[in-house]
C-alpha positions as CSV (number, residue, x, y, z in Angstrom):
1,M,15.3,-11.1,37.0
2,S,14.0,-8.4,34.8
3,T,16.0,-7.4,31.7
4,P,17.3,-3.8,32.0
5,F,16.1,-1.4,29.4
6,A,19.8,-0.3,29.2
7,A,20.5,-3.7,27.6
8,L,18.0,-3.1,24.8
9,A,19.4,0.5,24.4
10,N,22.9,-0.8,24.1
11,L,21.8,-3.4,21.6
12,C,20.2,-0.7,19.4
13,E,23.3,1.4,19.7
14,R,25.4,-1.5,18.4
15,L,23.0,-2.1,15.6
16,E,23.4,1.5,14.5
17,G,27.1,0.8,13.9
18,T,26.5,-2.4,11.9
19,T,25.6,-2.6,8.3
20,K,25.9,-6.4,7.6
21,R,22.5,-8.1,7.5
22,L,23.7,-11.3,9.0
23,E,25.4,-9.5,11.9
24,L,22.3,-7.5,12.6
25,A,20.1,-10.6,12.7
26,D,22.6,-12.5,14.9
27,S,22.9,-9.7,17.4
28,V,19.1,-9.5,17.8
29,A,18.7,-13.2,18.0
30,Q,21.3,-13.5,20.8
31,F,19.4,-10.7,22.7
32,L,16.0,-12.4,22.3
33,L,17.4,-15.6,23.8
34,K,18.3,-13.7,27.0
35,L,14.7,-12.4,27.5
36,A,12.2,-14.0,29.9
37,P,9.2,-15.4,28.0
38,E,6.9,-12.5,29.2
39,E,9.5,-10.0,28.0
40,V,9.7,-11.2,24.4
41,P,6.7,-9.4,22.8
42,A,7.7,-6.1,24.4
43,G,11.4,-6.6,23.5
44,V,10.7,-7.3,19.8
45,R,8.3,-4.3,19.5
46,L,10.7,-1.9,21.2
47,I,13.6,-2.9,19.1
48,I,11.8,-2.3,15.8
49,G,10.1,0.8,17.1
50,Q,6.6,-0.4,16.6
51,V,5.1,-0.2,20.1
52,F,1.8,-1.8,19.1
53,P,0.8,-4.0,16.2
54,E,-0.6,-2.2,13.2
55,W,-4.1,-3.7,13.8
56,D,-4.1,-2.6,17.4
57,G,-6.0,0.6,17.8
58,R,-3.8,2.1,20.5
59,A,-1.4,4.9,19.8
60,L,1.0,6.9,21.9
61,D,-0.1,10.2,20.2
62,L,2.9,12.2,21.3
63,S,4.5,14.6,18.9
64,W,8.1,15.8,18.8
65,K,6.9,19.2,20.2
66,A,5.6,17.4,23.3
67,V,8.9,15.4,23.7
68,A,10.9,18.6,23.3
69,R,8.8,20.3,25.9
70,M,9.5,17.5,28.4
71,V,13.2,17.5,27.7
72,D,13.4,21.3,28.1
73,G,12.1,20.8,31.7
74,L,14.9,18.3,32.4
75,T,17.8,20.4,31.1
76,E,19.4,23.8,31.5
77,A,20.3,24.1,27.8
78,T,20.4,27.6,26.4
79,P,18.6,28.4,23.1
80,A,22.0,28.5,21.3
81,Q,22.8,25.0,22.7
82,R,19.5,23.6,21.6
83,E,19.8,25.1,18.1
84,A,23.3,23.7,17.7
85,I,22.2,20.2,18.9
86,F,19.2,20.2,16.7
87,A,21.4,21.0,13.7
88,Q,23.8,18.2,14.6
89,A,21.4,15.5,15.5
90,V,20.0,13.2,12.8
91,D,16.7,12.7,14.6
92,G,14.8,13.5,17.8
93,G,16.2,10.6,19.8
94,Q,19.8,11.7,19.2
95,A,18.9,15.3,20.0
96,V,17.4,14.2,23.4
97,Q,20.5,12.2,24.1
98,L,22.8,15.1,23.4
99,L,20.7,17.5,25.4
100,L,20.7,15.2,28.5
101,E,24.4,14.6,28.1
102,G,25.3,18.2,27.9
103,A,22.8,20.1,30.1
104,R,20.8,17.7,32.3
105,I,19.6,18.9,35.7
106,G,20.8,16.2,38.0
107,P,21.3,12.5,37.5
108,P,18.5,9.9,36.6
109,Q,16.0,9.5,39.5
110,G,14.4,6.3,40.8
111,P,15.2,2.7,40.1
112,P,16.8,1.7,36.8
113,L,14.3,1.0,34.0
114,S,13.5,-2.5,32.8
115,V,12.2,-3.5,29.4
116,L,8.7,-4.1,30.8
117,D,8.8,-0.8,32.8
118,V,9.1,1.1,29.5
119,Y,6.6,-1.0,27.6
120,R,4.0,-0.8,30.4
121,A,4.5,3.0,30.6
122,F,3.8,3.2,26.9
123,E,0.6,1.2,27.4
124,E,-0.4,3.7,30.1
125,I,0.3,6.6,27.7
126,A,-1.8,5.0,25.0
127,A,-4.6,4.3,27.4
128,A,-4.9,8.0,28.6
129,A,-8.0,9.4,27.0
130,G,-10.6,12.1,27.6
131,R,-10.2,15.4,29.5
132,G,-6.7,15.8,30.8
133,S,-5.3,13.0,28.7
134,R,-2.7,15.3,27.1
135,A,-1.3,16.3,30.5
136,R,-1.4,12.6,31.7
137,K,0.5,11.4,28.6
138,E,3.2,14.0,29.1
139,A,3.5,13.3,32.8
140,L,4.0,9.6,32.1
141,L,6.6,10.4,29.5
142,R,8.4,12.8,31.8
143,A,8.4,10.1,34.5
144,L,10.1,7.7,32.1
145,L,12.7,10.3,31.0
146,L,13.5,11.2,34.7
147,R,14.6,7.6,35.3
148,A,16.4,7.2,32.0
149,T,20.1,7.6,31.2
150,P,20.8,9.7,28.1
151,L,21.2,6.6,26.0
152,E,18.0,5.0,27.3
153,A,16.2,8.3,26.7
154,K,17.4,8.2,23.1
155,Y,15.6,5.0,22.4
156,I,12.5,5.8,24.4
157,V,12.1,8.9,22.2
158,K,12.9,6.9,19.0
159,N,10.1,4.6,19.9
160,V,7.7,7.5,20.6
161,L,8.6,9.0,17.2
162,A,8.8,5.7,15.4
163,E,12.2,6.5,13.9
164,M,14.7,3.8,15.0
165,R,17.2,4.2,12.1
166,H,19.4,1.2,13.0
167,G,18.5,-1.0,10.1
168,V,16.5,-3.6,11.9
169,G,13.0,-3.6,10.6
170,E,10.4,-6.3,10.1
171,G,12.5,-8.3,7.6
172,I,15.7,-8.6,9.7
173,M,13.6,-9.2,12.9
174,L,11.9,-12.2,11.1
175,E,15.4,-13.6,10.4
176,A,16.5,-13.0,14.0
177,V,13.4,-14.7,15.4
178,A,14.0,-17.7,13.1
179,R,17.6,-17.9,14.2
180,A,16.8,-17.7,17.9
181,A,14.0,-20.3,17.6
182,G,15.9,-22.6,15.3
183,V,13.2,-22.6,12.6
184,K,12.9,-21.5,9.0
185,T,12.5,-17.8,8.3
186,A,9.6,-18.6,5.8
187,L,7.6,-20.2,8.7
188,V,8.1,-17.1,10.9
189,R,7.2,-14.8,8.0
190,R,4.1,-16.8,7.3
191,A,2.9,-16.6,10.9
192,N,3.5,-12.9,10.9
193,Q,1.5,-12.4,7.7
194,L,-1.4,-14.1,9.4
195,W,-1.2,-12.7,12.9
196,G,0.3,-9.3,12.1
197,D,2.2,-9.1,15.4
198,L,5.9,-9.8,15.5
199,G,5.9,-9.7,19.2
200,E,3.4,-12.6,19.5
201,V,5.1,-14.5,16.6
202,A,8.5,-14.3,18.4
203,A,7.0,-15.4,21.7
204,V,5.3,-18.4,20.1
205,A,8.4,-19.3,18.1
206,L,10.7,-19.2,21.1
207,A,8.3,-21.1,23.4
208,E,6.7,-23.6,21.0
209,G,9.0,-23.7,18.0
210,E,7.8,-25.0,14.6
211,A,4.7,-26.7,16.0
212,G,3.4,-23.4,17.4
213,L,4.1,-21.4,14.3
214,R,2.3,-24.0,12.1
215,R,-0.9,-23.4,14.0
216,A,-0.9,-19.8,12.7
217,S,-4.1,-19.0,10.8
218,V,-6.4,-16.2,9.8
219,R,-8.3,-14.7,12.7
220,L,-11.6,-12.9,12.4
221,F,-11.5,-9.3,13.6
222,R,-7.7,-9.2,13.4
223,P,-7.1,-7.5,10.0
224,L,-4.5,-8.8,7.6
225,K,-2.1,-6.5,5.9
226,P,-3.2,-5.9,2.3
227,M,-1.5,-7.7,-0.5
228,L,0.3,-5.1,-2.6
229,A,0.9,-4.6,-6.3
230,Q,4.0,-3.6,-8.3
231,T,3.8,-0.9,-10.9
232,A,3.8,-1.8,-14.6
233,E,3.9,0.5,-17.7
234,D,2.0,-1.7,-20.2
235,L,-0.4,-4.6,-20.4
236,T,2.2,-6.5,-22.5
237,E,4.3,-6.9,-19.3
238,A,1.3,-8.6,-17.5
239,F,0.6,-11.0,-20.4
240,E,4.2,-12.0,-20.6
241,R,4.7,-12.3,-16.9
242,Y,1.6,-14.4,-16.3
243,E,1.8,-16.3,-19.7
244,G,-1.7,-15.1,-20.7
245,R,-3.4,-16.3,-17.5
246,V,-4.4,-12.9,-16.3
247,A,-7.4,-11.2,-14.8
248,L,-8.0,-7.5,-15.3
249,E,-10.0,-5.4,-12.9
250,Y,-10.9,-1.7,-12.8
251,K,-8.5,0.2,-10.5
252,L,-11.0,2.3,-8.6
253,D,-9.9,5.7,-7.2
254,G,-11.1,4.9,-3.7
255,A,-9.9,3.5,-0.4
256,R,-9.2,-0.1,0.1
257,V,-11.2,-1.8,2.9
258,Q,-11.2,-5.2,4.6
259,I,-14.5,-6.3,6.0
260,H,-14.8,-8.9,8.7
261,K,-18.2,-10.6,9.4
262,R,-19.5,-13.0,12.1
263,G,-23.2,-13.2,12.1
264,D,-24.5,-9.6,12.4
265,E,-21.2,-8.3,13.7
266,I,-19.4,-6.3,11.0
267,R,-16.0,-4.6,11.3
268,I,-14.5,-2.5,8.5
269,Y,-10.7,-1.8,8.4
270,S,-8.7,0.6,6.4
271,R,-5.6,-0.3,4.5
272,Q,-3.7,1.0,7.6
273,L,-5.7,-1.6,9.6
274,S,-7.6,1.1,11.5
275,D,-11.3,0.3,12.4
276,V,-13.4,2.7,10.3
277,T,-16.8,0.9,10.8
278,K,-18.4,4.0,12.5
279,S,-17.5,6.2,9.5
280,L,-19.1,3.8,7.0
281,P,-22.3,2.5,8.5
282,E,-24.1,2.1,5.2
283,V,-21.3,-0.2,4.0
284,A,-21.6,-2.3,7.1
285,E,-25.3,-2.6,6.7
286,E,-25.0,-3.4,3.0
287,V,-22.7,-6.4,3.9
288,R,-24.9,-7.4,6.8
289,R,-27.9,-7.7,4.6
290,G,-26.4,-8.9,1.4
291,L,-23.6,-11.3,2.1
292,R,-24.6,-15.0,1.9
293,A,-22.2,-16.2,4.6
294,E,-22.1,-16.4,8.3
295,E,-18.4,-15.7,8.6
296,A,-16.2,-14.0,6.1
297,I,-13.2,-11.7,5.5
298,L,-13.7,-9.6,2.3
299,E,-11.6,-7.1,0.5
300,G,-12.9,-4.3,-1.6
301,E,-12.7,-0.7,-2.6
302,A,-14.9,2.1,-1.2
303,I,-15.5,5.0,-3.6
304,A,-17.3,8.3,-3.2
305,V,-19.9,8.9,-5.9
306,D,-22.1,11.8,-7.0
307,A,-25.9,11.7,-7.5
308,Q,-25.5,9.9,-10.8
309,G,-23.2,7.3,-9.4
310,R,-20.1,8.7,-11.0
311,P,-16.8,8.5,-9.0
312,L,-15.8,11.6,-7.0
313,P,-12.2,12.7,-6.4
314,F,-10.4,10.9,-3.7
315,Q,-10.3,13.8,-1.2
316,H,-14.1,13.6,-0.9
317,L,-13.9,10.0,0.2
318,M,-11.3,10.9,2.9
319,R,-13.9,13.3,4.4
320,R,-16.0,10.2,5.1
321,F,-13.1,8.2,6.6
322,R,-12.2,11.0,9.0
323,R,-15.8,11.7,10.1
324,V,-17.0,10.0,13.4
325,H,-19.7,12.6,14.3
326,D,-22.8,13.5,12.2
327,V,-22.0,10.6,10.0
328,A,-25.6,10.3,8.7
329,A,-25.5,13.9,7.3
330,M,-22.1,13.3,5.7
331,A,-23.3,10.0,4.2
332,K,-26.0,12.0,2.4
333,E,-23.6,14.6,1.2
334,V,-20.9,12.1,0.1
335,P,-22.4,8.7,-0.7
336,V,-20.1,5.7,-0.7
337,Q,-20.3,2.6,-2.8
338,L,-18.5,-0.7,-2.1
339,Y,-17.0,-2.9,-4.8
340,L,-15.6,-6.3,-3.7
341,F,-12.6,-8.0,-5.3
342,D,-11.4,-10.7,-2.9
343,L,-12.5,-13.2,-0.3
344,L,-9.9,-14.3,2.2
345,Y,-11.9,-16.4,4.7
346,L,-15.3,-18.1,4.5
347,D,-17.3,-19.9,7.2
348,G,-14.3,-21.2,9.2
349,R,-12.0,-21.8,6.3
350,S,-9.0,-19.7,5.3
351,L,-8.8,-19.0,1.5
352,V,-5.5,-17.2,1.3
353,D,-3.7,-20.2,0.0
354,L,-6.2,-20.8,-2.9
355,P,-5.4,-19.5,-6.4
356,E,-6.8,-16.1,-7.2
357,H,-9.4,-17.5,-9.6
358,E,-10.8,-19.9,-7.0
359,R,-11.1,-17.0,-4.5
360,W,-13.0,-15.0,-7.1
361,Q,-15.3,-17.9,-7.7
362,A,-16.0,-18.2,-4.0
363,L,-16.6,-14.5,-3.8
364,E,-19.1,-14.7,-6.7
365,S,-21.0,-17.5,-4.9
366,V,-21.6,-15.5,-1.7
367,A,-21.7,-11.9,-2.9
368,G,-25.5,-11.9,-3.6
369,P,-26.5,-8.3,-4.4
370,L,-23.2,-6.8,-3.4
371,R,-21.2,-5.1,-6.2
372,L,-18.1,-6.8,-7.5
373,V,-15.3,-4.7,-9.2
374,P,-15.7,-4.9,-13.0
375,R,-13.4,-7.7,-14.3
376,M,-12.5,-9.7,-17.4
377,L,-10.2,-12.4,-18.5
378,P,-8.7,-11.0,-21.7
379,R,-7.6,-13.4,-24.5
380,T,-5.3,-10.8,-26.1
381,V,-3.4,-7.7,-25.2
382,E,-5.6,-5.6,-27.5
383,E,-8.7,-6.9,-25.7
384,G,-7.1,-6.0,-22.4
385,R,-6.3,-2.5,-23.7
386,R,-10.0,-1.9,-24.7
387,F,-11.0,-2.9,-21.1
388,A,-8.4,-0.4,-19.7
389,E,-9.7,2.3,-21.9
390,A,-13.3,1.6,-20.7
391,A,-12.0,2.0,-17.1
392,Y,-10.6,5.4,-17.9
393,R,-13.8,6.5,-19.7
394,H,-15.8,5.6,-16.6
395,G,-13.6,7.9,-14.4
396,H,-11.3,5.3,-12.9
397,E,-7.6,5.6,-12.6
398,G,-6.5,2.4,-14.4
399,V,-6.6,-1.4,-14.1
400,M,-5.2,-4.1,-11.9
401,A,-3.6,-7.2,-13.6
402,K,-3.6,-10.3,-11.5
403,D,-2.0,-13.7,-11.9
404,L,-4.9,-16.2,-11.9
405,A,-2.7,-18.7,-10.1
406,S,-1.5,-16.4,-7.3
407,R,-2.0,-17.0,-3.6
408,Y,-2.9,-14.1,-1.3
409,T,0.3,-12.9,0.4
410,P,-0.5,-10.4,3.2
411,G,1.7,-7.3,3.3
412,V,3.9,-8.4,0.4
413,R,4.4,-6.3,-2.7
414,G,5.0,-9.3,-5.0
415,R,5.0,-10.0,-8.7
416,S,1.5,-11.5,-8.7
417,W,-0.5,-8.2,-9.0
418,L,0.4,-5.3,-11.2
419,K,-1.2,-1.8,-11.3
420,L,-1.4,0.1,-14.5
421,K,-2.3,3.8,-14.5
422,H,-2.5,6.7,-17.0
423,A,0.8,8.2,-15.8
424,L,3.5,6.7,-13.6
425,S,3.0,7.4,-10.0
426,L,4.7,6.6,-6.7
427,D,3.6,7.1,-3.1
428,L,6.3,9.2,-1.4
429,V,6.8,10.7,2.0
430,I,7.3,14.4,2.7
431,V,10.5,14.8,4.9
432,A,11.0,18.6,4.6
433,A,9.5,21.7,3.0
434,D,10.7,25.1,1.9
435,W,9.0,28.4,2.7
436,G,7.4,29.8,-0.5
437,H,8.0,33.1,-2.2
438,G,5.7,35.6,-4.0
439,R,2.1,34.5,-3.9
440,R,3.1,31.4,-1.9
441,H,4.7,33.5,0.8
442,G,3.8,32.3,4.3
443,W,3.2,28.7,3.1
444,L,5.4,25.7,3.2
445,S,5.1,25.0,-0.5
446,N,8.1,23.2,-2.0
447,Y,8.0,19.7,-0.7
448,H,11.0,17.4,-0.4
449,L,9.8,13.9,-1.5
450,A,11.4,10.7,-0.3
451,V,11.3,7.0,-0.9
452,R,11.9,4.4,1.9
453,D,15.1,2.3,1.8
454,E,13.9,-1.2,2.6
455,E,17.4,-2.2,3.8
456,T,17.9,0.7,6.3
457,G,14.4,2.0,6.9
458,R,15.6,5.5,6.1
459,Y,13.8,8.0,3.9
460,L,15.9,9.3,0.9
461,V,14.9,12.3,-1.1
462,V,14.2,11.8,-4.8
463,G,12.9,15.2,-5.8
464,K,11.0,18.3,-4.8
465,T,7.8,19.9,-6.1
466,F,5.5,22.8,-5.4
467,K,3.0,21.6,-8.1
468,G,-0.3,19.9,-7.6
469,L,-2.0,21.6,-4.6
470,T,-4.5,24.3,-4.4
471,D,-4.1,27.5,-2.3
472,E,-6.4,25.9,0.3
473,E,-4.4,22.7,0.3
474,F,-1.1,24.7,0.6
475,E,-2.5,26.3,3.7
476,E,-3.7,23.0,5.2
477,M,-0.4,21.3,4.4
478,T,1.6,24.1,6.0
479,A,-0.3,23.7,9.3
480,R,0.1,20.0,9.2
481,L,3.8,20.0,8.5
482,L,4.5,22.7,11.2
483,A,2.9,20.3,13.7
484,L,5.4,17.7,12.7
485,E,8.4,20.0,12.7
486,R,11.7,18.5,13.9
487,F,14.1,21.4,13.2
488,R,14.9,24.2,10.7
489,R,17.8,25.0,8.5
490,G,17.7,28.2,6.6
491,G,14.3,28.4,4.8
492,T,13.7,24.7,5.1
493,V,11.6,23.0,7.8
494,F,12.5,19.4,8.4
495,V,9.6,17.3,9.6
496,E,8.8,13.9,10.9
497,P,8.2,11.5,8.0
498,R,4.4,11.0,8.5
499,V,2.7,12.6,5.4
500,V,2.3,10.3,2.3
501,V,1.5,11.8,-1.1
502,E,0.9,10.3,-4.4
503,V,3.3,11.8,-6.9
504,L,2.9,11.7,-10.7
505,F,6.1,12.0,-12.8
506,N,7.3,11.5,-16.4
507,E,10.7,10.0,-16.0
508,I,13.3,8.8,-13.5
509,Q,16.8,10.2,-13.9
510,E,20.2,9.6,-12.3
511,S,21.1,12.2,-9.7
512,A,24.3,13.2,-8.0
513,Q,22.4,15.7,-5.9
514,Y,20.5,13.1,-3.9
515,K,21.9,10.3,-1.7
516,S,19.3,8.0,-3.3
517,G,21.1,8.5,-6.7
518,L,17.8,9.0,-8.5
519,A,15.5,11.9,-9.2
520,L,11.9,12.3,-10.6
521,R,11.4,14.5,-13.6
522,F,8.4,16.8,-13.7
523,A,7.1,15.6,-10.3
524,R,3.7,16.9,-9.2
525,I,1.5,15.9,-6.3
526,A,-1.7,14.1,-7.3
527,R,-3.2,13.7,-3.9
528,V,-2.5,13.3,-0.2
529,R,-2.7,9.6,0.9
530,D,-4.1,9.8,4.4
531,D,-5.0,6.2,4.0
532,K,-1.4,5.1,3.8
533,R,1.4,4.9,6.5
534,P,4.9,6.0,5.7
535,T,6.0,2.4,5.9
536,E,3.7,1.7,2.9
537,A,5.4,4.3,0.8
538,D,7.2,3.1,-2.3
539,T,10.8,2.0,-1.8
540,L,14.2,2.9,-3.2
541,Q,14.3,-0.6,-4.5
542,T,11.1,-0.2,-6.4
543,L,12.3,3.1,-7.9
544,R,15.5,1.4,-9.0
545,Q,13.5,-1.3,-10.7
546,L,11.4,1.3,-12.5
547,Y,14.5,3.2,-13.5
548,E,16.0,0.2,-15.2
549,R,12.7,-0.8,-16.8
550,Q,12.6,2.5,-18.6
551,F,15.4,1.3,-20.9
552,E,13.4,-1.6,-22.3
553,Y,11.8,1.2,-24.4
554,K,14.6,3.8,-24.5
555,G,18.3,4.0,-25.3
556,K,20.8,4.2,-22.5
557,L,24.2,5.9,-22.5
558,G,27.1,4.0,-21.0
């Protein structure tokens, strides 16, 4: 018998009222055990609000405006009712629930929804393409909402907008899967790092247990989440942390890419795991001709350069990544160079568990004429500082410090890699913006910047800024944010948390104004990070660590 979608919606509603991690994991585990084997992948994805794995190219591509349009057609709400509900609701899902509860035209129509009904409808929505696809997507969503109760509609919309807000993200889901399958969480986490699909991992764990999970390995043409670095203020920290066994590499101001090769077949993936091969044909050809391996997974940085080979600002590179037509002309206008820094798979063998220095040696052995990122093994901090200064003089943004003994841990921001830049910076998410005054009249120009709380998945504001963008960029950002509008309050437009920006700042201060408890001093936007997802933004936990670390060099009252 099919599992009703109402059961999943009721579970998510209970999760919203729970704050204890163990209770959250236990509730989800009990639910997973009730699912039929074919329902497990869909159930897991719909609970965490990630309808498709990150490496999967499919997307629902439905905005809040499209959802609101569908709901307007199902209700008799007056403008005043809608405005009051939008002001009361914490997100789009709750707004839809309240609208349907208060002003729905008739009861739900058709048979009750099952978990697989909803998931298959989402697959159909994602598959709609070409002429008429927008109308097709909206018709499929409308058909779902017609059959849904208000509570079911809430969680359908939350999945569409990817804003679940119940505290169960990837981390707690890993624990829940481990509990349900009776295996160690570390084993589930490892399989997920290699497969990048919690739905598949859960299905294998529940059906095959430990034996199935231990078969998890790197797969060609299924990109791995990139290993991430923590922020450091000084090279001394890297030397002390790694006891002198450290590699320094130029931190290039480019876009990270992961390249998969089997014979002549090449696929290039962005750090968001999107396939960008068509946008970078010269990079694919360079690897095809130069790499001395039949099969490989490489990591590197693609940078835009001028006629003299000097690095260009990041926004020029993003023009290449967005371009899928007239690529040849754009390639002449904005040339791209590839610099490799890691090798994760080689001719049938996974290298992710090898120490960093062994992966580098393997990369050197097969790179041939391909460029490697400039690198050194400094013997002293002063030697390392001279290398960092050389990186700055060559137009790059800093250096990476890597523990020579470290394994590659996909998707983990661990202690094994550190990034050191000129100024401190964080990748933050714009969650709202204020209308400007004076010469910025007509533009959304004061941006509310938020970090992501790892424990709840919520975005918490840590500052505002109107600095860093040009007039042209203000205009572009205004149009972009208005397309993501959720609701307005006074002169502030609240938006879906989709836009990531790199923010420079001088200091972190305590703040009673913000729920995060912290605020950035002298924040200014360095660039828009179209290559990053909101879930890749820096976290509240990282900000707290940076705040405390300041006092290694400063006094602290109280």
